[in-house]
C-alpha positions in Angstrom: -33.1 -54.4 108.8 -32.1 -54.8 112.4 -28.4 -54.1 111.7 -29.3 -51.1 109.6 -31.6 -49.7 112.4 -28.8 -50.1 115.0 -26.3 -48.4 112.7 -28.6 -45.5 112.0 -29.3 -45.0 115.7 -25.5 -45.1 116.4 -24.8 -42.5 113.7 -27.6 -40.3 115.1 -26.2 -40.5 118.6 -22.6 -39.9 117.6 -23.5 -37.0 115.2 -25.9 -35.4 117.6 -28.9 -35.8 115.2 -32.4 -36.4 116.3 -34.6 -38.2 113.8 -37.4 -40.8 113.7 -37.2 -44.1 111.9 -40.0 -46.3 110.9 -39.0 -49.9 110.5 -40.8 -53.0 109.3 -39.8 -56.3 110.7 -41.5 -59.4 109.7 -39.8 -61.6 112.3 -41.3 -60.6 115.6 -38.5 -62.3 117.5 -36.2 -59.4 116.4 -38.4 -56.8 118.0 -36.9 -57.1 121.5 -33.5 -56.6 120.1 -34.6 -53.5 118.2 -36.3 -52.0 121.3 -32.9 -50.9 122.5 -32.8 -48.3 119.7 -35.3 -45.9 121.3 -39.1 -45.5 121.6 -39.4 -43.3 118.5 -38.4 -46.2 116.2 -41.8 -47.7 115.5 -41.7 -51.3 114.3 -44.5 -52.6 112.2 -44.9 -56.3 111.5 -47.4 -58.8 110.2 -48.6 -59.2 113.8 -50.3 -55.8 113.4 -52.2 -57.0 110.4 -53.2 -60.2 112.2 -54.5 -58.2 115.2 -56.5 -55.9 112.9 -58.1 -58.8 111.0 -59.0 -60.5 114.4 -60.7 -57.3 115.5 -62.7 -57.0 112.2 -63.7 -60.6 112.4 -65.2 -60.0 115.8 -66.8 -56.6 115.1 -67.6 -55.8 111.4 -68.3 -52.2 112.3 -64.6 -51.7 112.8 -64.1 -52.2 109.1 -65.1 -48.5 108.5 -62.7 -47.3 111.2 -59.7 -49.2 109.7 -60.7 -48.2 106.2 -60.5 -44.5 107.2 -57.2 -45.0 109.0 -55.6 -46.8 106.0 -57.1 -44.5 103.4 -54.6 -41.8 102.2 -57.5 -39.3 102.4 -58.6 -40.4 105.8 -57.6 -39.7 109.4 -54.1 -40.4 110.6 -52.3 -40.6 113.9 -50.4 -37.5 114.9 -48.3 -36.3 117.8 -49.3 -32.7 118.5 -48.0 -30.3 121.1 -49.9 -30.6 124.4 -50.1 -26.8 124.6 -52.5 -26.9 121.7 -55.0 -28.7 124.0 -54.4 -27.7 127.6 -52.7 -25.2 129.8 -49.1 -26.4 130.5 -48.0 -27.1 134.0 -51.6 -27.4 135.3 -53.0 -30.8 136.3 -55.8 -31.9 134.2 -57.5 -35.3 133.5 -57.7 -37.0 130.2 -61.4 -36.1 129.9 -60.2 -32.5 129.5 -57.8 -33.5 126.8 -60.4 -35.5 124.8 -62.8 -32.6 125.0 -60.2 -30.2 123.7 -59.4 -32.5 120.9 -63.1 -33.0 120.0 -63.5 -29.2 119.7 -60.7 -29.3 117.1 -62.4 -32.1 115.2 -59.9 -34.7 116.4 -59.9 -37.8 118.7 -57.3 -37.9 121.5 -56.1 -41.5 122.1 -53.1 -40.9 124.3 -50.1 -38.8 125.1 -46.3 -38.8 125.2 -44.4 -37.4 128.1 -40.9 -36.4 127.0 -39.5 -36.7 130.5 -39.9 -40.5 130.3 -38.7 -40.9 126.6 -35.8 -43.1 127.6 -37.5 -45.0 130.5 -38.7 -48.4 129.4 -40.4 -49.0 132.7 -42.6 -46.0 132.0 -43.3 -47.2 128.4 -41.0 -44.5 127.1 -43.5 -41.9 128.2 -46.2 -43.1 125.9 -49.7 -43.8 127.2 -52.4 -45.0 124.8 -56.0 -45.1 126.1 -54.9 -43.8 129.5 -57.2 -43.7 132.5 -59.5 -40.7 131.8 -59.8 -39.6 135.5 -56.1 -39.7 136.2 -54.4 -36.3 136.7 -51.4 -35.2 134.6 -49.6 -31.9 134.1 -48.1 -31.5 130.7 -44.9 -29.7 129.8 -43.9 -27.8 126.6 -42.1 -30.9 125.3 -45.1 -33.3 125.8 -47.4 -34.3 123.0 -51.0 -35.5 122.6 -51.6 -38.5 120.3 -54.6 -37.8 118.1 -56.5 -39.1 115.2 -56.9 -36.2 112.8 -57.1 -35.3 109.1 -54.0 -33.1 109.4 
């Protein structure tokens, strides 16, 4: 899986293509090696399942949340244009983003800043559960991470 992922990333770079790859890796030790491929290559492993089961064992009410997330008819995580939620180029706090999402029947859980997409030190521009009072100005390329039905 790791070799295939690296080959696909190399082909995309050489061919000037931009696409996303979802990879499942059962051996978590390979995750660090795969991280060099880019932030958009989400890696799912049995660790995710373990973390979910741990949370449910501590809080039974989370069962309904996970059931909705894993149900094909339930909510899913989407990356949507920031312009759908806030005025671009103007500093806002994440409270404003969450309210805009709520008005659309969605739950905002984070954002992705395209300017930092290749910067590992800035988590590749991805912020999940950001500080609500922190100010941020979004650009046309930025996205809001939401739980939504579509």
